[in-house]
N, C-alpha and C positions, 0 to 999 in steps of 0.2 A: 502861560499856555501849557507848559510841561506839567504843572500841578493839576491843571484841569483834566488832562489826559489820564494822569495817574488816578485821579479821583473817579473818572468815568469807568476805567477798567476795574478798579476795586469795587465800585458799586455793582458793576455787571457780575462779578464773581459772587458777591453777597446774594444778589437776587437770583442767580443761577442755583445756588445751594438752597435758597428758600423755595425755589420753584418745585423741588422734588416733593415738598410736603403739601402742595396745593391740591385742591380737589380735582380729580380726574374727570374730564368731560370728553365723551366720544360721540360726535355729532355728525349726522348725514345731511346733505343738502342737494337739491335737484330742482329743476324747473317744474312747476306744477302742471303746466299745459304745454304740450309739444304737438307738432304736426306729424302726420303719418309719413314715414320715410326720413324724418329729421334726425340728425345726429346731435347728441347733447352729452353733457358731462355730469356724471354722478360722483360727488366728492364726499369722503369721510375724513374728518379732522379729529386729531387727538392732541390734547395739550400736555403730552408726556411721551415717554418712550414705551412702545409695546412690541410684542412678538406674536407670531402665529395668527396673522390677520386672516379672517375667514369671511369672504364676501357672501352676499345673499344669493338665493336662486332667483333668476329673472324669468318672468313670464310676459310674453308680448314684446320683448326687446332682444336685439341681437348685439352681442358683445363684439365691438370692433377692436378694442384695445383695453388692456387692464387685467388686474389692478396694477397701476403704476404708482409707486411710492415716491414721495419727495419730502423734503424738510425745509422749513422756513423759520425765520426769526424776526421779531420786531422789537424796537427799543424806543421808548418815549422819555423825554426829559421835561418835566413840568414843575416849575417853582423850585428848581434845584434838586428835585427828586427824580431819579432815573429808574424806570421799570422795564423789564424785559420779559418776553414770552416766546417760547419755542413751540412750534406747531408741526406735527407730523400728519401728512395727508396721504390718502389713497384714492386714486381716481380711476373711474371707468369711462370709456367712451362708448356710448350706446346708440343704437339706431332703433327707432320705433317701427315695428313691423305689423302691428294690428291696431285697429281702432278699439276704444273702450277705456275704462278706468282700471288701473292696475295698482295693486299694493306691492311695494318692495319690502320684504321682511328685513329684520334687523341684521346688521353685520356684527361680528364679535372679534375681540382681540384680547390677548393676555397681557395684563399689566401687573407686575410684581406677583406673579403666580396666581392672579385672580382673573376671571373671565369678565370682561366688560362688554355690554351690548349697546348698540346705537339705537336711535329712534327709528321707527318704521316710517316709510314715505309713501305718498300716493301721487301717481302721475296719470293725467288724463291725456289720451291720444285722440286727436281730432283729425278731420280731413285736412289735406294740404292747403295752407293759406289761412286756416282758421285759428291756429295757435301760435304761430311764430315763424320765423324765417327758417327754411330748410337748409341744413348744412350740406354742402356738396361733397366735402372730403373730410373723412374722419381724421386724417392726419393734419389738416390745416385749420379749417374754419372754426370748429368747435374748440380746439385746443388753444388757438391763438387768442380767443376771447377770454381766456382764463387767467392770463398772467403776463401780459406784455411780452409775448413770444414773437420774435422777429425772425423770419426766414426769407431766403432768397432762392430763386430757381437754380442759382449757380453755387449754392452751398454744397450740394452733392451732385456729381456728374459721373456718367459711365460712357467711356469712349473706346472705340475699336481702332487698332492700328495694324497695318500689314507691312511686312518687311520689304516686299517687292510687289507692286500692283501690276507689273507687266512681265510675268515669268514665262519661260519656255514650257511647252507641254512636257510634263514629267519632272520639271524642276521644283524643288522644295521651297516653300515659303512658310513664314511664321506669322500667325495672327495672334495678337495680344489684346485682351480686354482689361482695361484699367479703370479703377474707381478713384475719383478725385473728390476730396471732402475737406471742408473747413470746420466741420463739427464732428463730435464722436458718433460713430455708426456701429450698430450691432444687429444681430439676427439677420444676417445676409442669407437670403434664400434664392435659388435659381428657379425662376418660374418658366423660362423658355430658353432652351439651349439650341443653337443652330445645328442643322443636320449636314451641311456642306455637300449638296448634290453636285456631282461632277468631279469630286475630289476623293482621294484616299487620305484619311485624316488619322492623326494620333494625338491624344491629349498629353501634353508635357507637364501638366500640373499634378502633383502628387496629392492623393486624397488625405485629408486631415492634417496637411502640412500647414504650419502657421504662416500667415501672410507676411511677406517682407515689406516693410513700409519705408518710404523715403519722402523727402519734400521736393516740391517743384513750384516754381513761380510762373503764373500765367496772367498776363495783363496786369502785372503789379500785385496780384493776389497770391498769397502763399497757400498751397494745398498739400495735404498729406495724401500720398499716392500709394496704391497697392495693386499688384497684378493679380486679378481674380482668376483668369484662365489664359492658357497658352496652348495653341494647337500648331502642329506641323501639317501642312497640306501639300499633296502632290496632285496637280491637275491631270485628269485622265483624258481630257479632250480639249481642243482649242476653241477659241471664241470668247465671248463676253459672259462671265459668270457672276451672279449676284449672291453674296453671302448674307443670309437673313440676320437681323440684329439679335444680340443676346439681351434677355430681360431678367432683371432681378427685383426682389422686394427686400427692403431693409427698414430699419427703424433709426431715424436720426435723433440724437439726444440734444435738444435745443435748450440752452441754459436760460432760465427765467430771469428777466431783467428786473431789478428792484430800484425803487426810488430812494433818495436821501432821507434818512430817518432822524438824524440828530443835528444836521447842519454843520458838523465838524468833519472836514474831509479826511483827517487821519482816522477818526473813529469809524466813519462809513467804510473806508477802504479796508480797515481791519476786519469788519464783520462781513463785508461783501466777499472777501477772500477766504473766510473761515468755513469750516464744515457745516456751520449752522445755516448758511445761506447757499450751500451747494445743491441747488434744486434744479432738476432737469425735467423738461417736458418731452415725452416721446412723440415723434411725428412719423407716421407711416409714409414711406416713399416707394414709389414704383419707378424704376429707372430702366430706360431703353437705350441701348447703344446705337450708334449710327450704322447704317448698312455699308457694305464694302463692295466695290465693283472691281473684279479681277479680269483683266484683259490677257487671256492666255494666247501666246504666239505659237503657231503650229511648227512642228519639226520640218526640216527641209525634205522635199520629196525626191531630190536627186541624190544619187550615190548611196542609197539605202542598202546595206548588206542583206544577203538572203537570210542570215540567221539572226537578224535584229529582232528582239522581242520586247522593246520598250524601255530598256535600261538607259537612264539619263543621269549623268554625274561625272565623277572622276574615279576610275577603278583600275585595279590590277588583277591579273588572272594567272593562276598556276594550277597544275595537276600533280597528283601523287599516286603511284602504283606500288602497292606493298611488296610484290614479287613478280618476277618475269619468268621463272622456271618452276613449273608445278606438274603434278600428275593429273590425269583426267579425273574429273568429278571433285577436284579440290577447289575451294572458293578463293577468289581474288577480290581485293578491295581497291576500288578506284575512287579518289577524292578529287573534286573540282572545287577550288576555293576562289571566291570573288571577294575582294576587299576594296574599301575606299569610302567615298562620300556620295550620297545620292539616294535614289529610290530602291535601296537594296531589297526591301521586303516585297517589292513588286516583281522581282526576278524569280520566276517559278520553275524554270527548267534550264538545262544546258543541253544543246544538241550534240549527242554522242552517237557515233556509228560503230556498232559492235559486229564482229564476224558472225556469220549465220550459224556456226557450230557452237556458239556461246549461249548459255541460258542466262538471261538477265532479269532483274527485278526493278521495280520503281525505286528511285533514289530516296534515301533518308536525308531530309533537309534539316540542318541545325543552323542557328544563327546567334551571333553576339552583337546586338544592335545597341548603340548609344544615341539617345536623342537629347539635344541641347538647343540653346538659342541659336547656335551657329549652324544647326542642321542635323541631319541623320548620317551617322557613320558607323562602320563596323565591318563584320565579316559574315558571309553567307556560304555555307559548306553543303555541297551535294555529294553524298556518299553512295556509290553504286556497288552492289554485290553481283559478281559475274562468275559463272561456273562453266569451264570448258568441258565438253562431253567427249571429245575425240582427241587422239594424240596428233602431234604435228606442230609446225611452226605457223603462228598466226601474227598478222600485223594489225595493230590498233592505230587507226589513222589519227593524225594531229586533230586536237579539239580546239574549236574557235569560239570566241565570245566577243560579241559586238555591242557597242553602246554609243550614245551621242555624247561627245565631250563638250561640256559647257564652256570651258575655257577656250578651247580651240574652235568652237562653233562648227564642228564637223563630226562625221561618224568615224569611229576608230574600231579596228578589229585586232584583238589579241589572240595569239595562237600558241598552244602548248606543243612540245615535241611529241613525235610518234613513239610507239613502243612495239617491241617484238617479243612475243610470248612463246616460250618453248614448252609444249605440253607433252609429257612422257606418258607411256602406257600405265594405266592405273591398275590396282590390284583387282583381279577377277573381271577385267574389262573384256567383253565379248565372249566370255566363257559360258558354256552350257553343260548341264549335267544330263547325260543320256545313259540308259541301261540297255545293253544289247544282249544280255544273257545272264544266267545265274548258275552257280555250281550245284552239284547234287546234294551237298550237305544242307544248303539253304532250303532246297525243295523238301528235303526230308523233315526239316524243322517246321516249316510252314504246314506240311501235311499232318504233323502230329498235333497241330493246334486246331484242326478241323474236326467237327463232330457231325455224324450222319443224322439226318432228320428222321425222327421216329414217327411213324404214321398211325400207330395204334392209339386208342383212347386211353388216357391216364386217369386214374382215380386219385385225386388229391384230397387230403383231409387236414383240417386245422388242428394242431396239437399245441396246447399251452398258449400263454400270452407272450407276445413279443413287443418290446418298446418300439422297434423299427417298424415304421408304417402306421403306427397308432396316431390318433388325433393329437395327443400331446407331443409326439415326435414332429408332426407337421407344424404344430404351433411353434415349437422351438426352432424349427427349420425356417419358418417365415418371419420369426421375431426380429432377427438382425436386419432383414430386408425392410420390414416395417419401420424399425428405428432409423434406418438410413434414409428412408423416404421422408419421415418426419423431420429429420435433421436438415435435409436438403430444402424442404419447404420453409422451415424457420430461418435457415441461412439466407434464402432468397428474400424473404420478407424483411429481414434485418438489413440486407444490402440495399433493397429498394428504399427502406426507411432512411438509411444513412445517405442515399443519393438524393433524397428530397431535402435540398438545401434550406428551403423555407421552414420545413417542419423542424429540422435540427436547430436552426437559429431560434425558432420559437421556444423549443425546449430548453435551450441554453441561455435565453435572454436574461432571466433573473440572475442566474449564476454569474454571467459575465458582468452584469451591472453591479452586483455586490462585490465582485473582485475589484472593479474599478473604484468603487466607493471605499474599499479597504485601503487601496493605494492612495486615494485622496486623503484619507485620515492620517496617513504618515506625513503627507505634505502639510496638513493642517497643524500637526504637532511641531513641525520644523518651521512653520510660518512662511512657507514658500507659496506665495499667493498665485503667481502665474501658473505653476504646475498644478496647484490645487484646483483652480477654476477650470483649467483645461480638462482634468480628469473628471470633474463633476459634469461638465458639458458633454463629454464623450459617453459617460454613463447614462445620462438622461436621453440624449438623442439616439445612442446606440440601442438602448432598451426599446424605444419606440420602433426603430427600424427592424430589429430582430423579432420583436413580439408580434408586430402586425404586418411583417413582410413588405415594408415600404422602403425603397432605396433612400439613402441619406440625402441624395441630391434633390429628391422630390418632397422632403419633409418641410412643413411650414406650420405656423401657429394655427392656421385655419384648418388644414387637414388633420392636425393632431386633435383639435377639438371635435371635428366631425367624426373621426375614427373612434375616439373614446365614447362619444355619445352613441354611436352605433353599437358599441359593446355594452351599452347600458351602465356605464360608469357614472357615479353620482356627479351632479354639476359642481358641487363644492370641491370634490377631489380634482375635477378637471381644472377648475379655476386655480386651485393651489398648485397644481402641476405646471400650468402655463406661467403662473407667477414666479415659480422657482426657476423655470427656464429663462424667463426674461431677466431676473436678477443675476443669474449666472452669466448669460451672454453679455449683459451690460458690464458686469465686473471684468469680463475677459477683454473687451474691446475698448472700453472707455478709458482715456488716459487720466492720470492724476490719482488722487486718493479715493479709495473704494468706500462707498457709503453702505455697503451691505456686509454684515458680519460673516466671516468664513464659517464660524460655528453654526450660525443660523441656517446658512445655505446647506451645510452638510446634514444637519438634523432634518431639514425640510426635504432634501432629496431622498434620504433613507426612509423617512416616514411615508412619503408620497408613493414610492415604488412598492412598499409593503401594502399600502391601502389598495393600490390598483390590482395587485395580485389577489388580494382578498375579494375584490369586486368581480374579478374574472373567473373565480372558481365556481 
């Protein structure tokens, strides 16, 4: 038995080496007749390894997914002779959108620095029911028929959890959206985010932060779990509140199941676990979380303090006055500090009663808030600037702050000490300057400066040329003013331009993307796969977001394609761009050995961004 296994492995290596000299065949295959609206698979197979796959332009079909690359191998043993073949395939999932007969041009791929073209294909689209069964879901029906792909509705799930379904009005709760999966998942896009009516909300999930994964067993099945979103909610009213579900779109990578090829369990296991048979089929998934019902209990209506403004939690309160002895017209700073846990950011004012002779201004509000899974805590500071206008002694009454204590289940009022402010007479206060007379010398001086008006006609003649008053003089006189006006106009235009966030992002999109690619190149040299793919993903998605002013949370493969088509970018470039995105996202999220070369991904990302820039010029 041992000799047989050694013989098989040796034979496999010999035929693998011989396979590199075989004739290269790049073949496309597709159903010849499909129904209108049917989803079907277009496959290209290559009996060797190639790079820079370029798909054809499609007329009359909508691309639902692809190109999706995969690798498979087959081994045959006949008469003691073992042969092996390795096949690389690229698949599109298409949907027929028009009736008629359509030609699909040849696809191309580079093999050993040579461009190899596939055959051209013809597909006839007929009315529904005349050509074949209509596929209902591009993610399941058509893909499952291609390679023994088995999926279950429970392979990937999205669930919502709430920390407390029966909170008090104003009490903070945490809602967590978790994804449960038994298969690799990539390209997670948020298609619908809840708006939380009746709540003040804050997102606890940091943007672009890597998802923390852990395992959990449910009904005997082990899942990989990740928290997609976390929100802190503060109910603003009592009663029954319904939180709409979160919806996402993702791509589940389902491993293709292969049958026994040699009859030898050891040999089959060896190749089933090898990279030659590491073939995955992408399945599009739309996940919808469960709705949540929050029953908010009202606050007690008895014993409500007069100064209660909706603060709920556990708080402390203190005040600080920087000085109690000042001169009139000098400023004093009063600080009111609220610290603790609860709805701090909903506290918008402190009731302070100032003496009528004090000039006051609206408070400056600063905060230091920390949000975590345990809730919201921190400090809120109200800083008042007050200016006494008259001298005397003034009493600043004690300041109170009321809130509903969640632990004690009752209203609590905290009071600061009162202050006595001693205001002294200020410099020049109440003074006035009056002139009741003048001495003879001043009258004499003023009189010497007065000239009598001459009533007779004067004969004035122009003598010589004087620069003063000439047109050139006026020009030089107005030139600084004109330059100043031009400067102000340009300065305002530049400020408006800089305030236009979308425009600035558009102008800097390519620069930022190239900067990220340069950083990814450093990770490529150091063979740091995780950091490399993360930088490539941020470069591609960030470039799209900045270039076309689309928020990252709203980006998806569909609106990427639609946006690029609206900008009249070539279909080939669009296909390559989406293919690069899919390879990058799959390499980021799929566990195990990566099937995509880091160098190929980097070259493709750099090349595709350059081509898009050339198309948009």
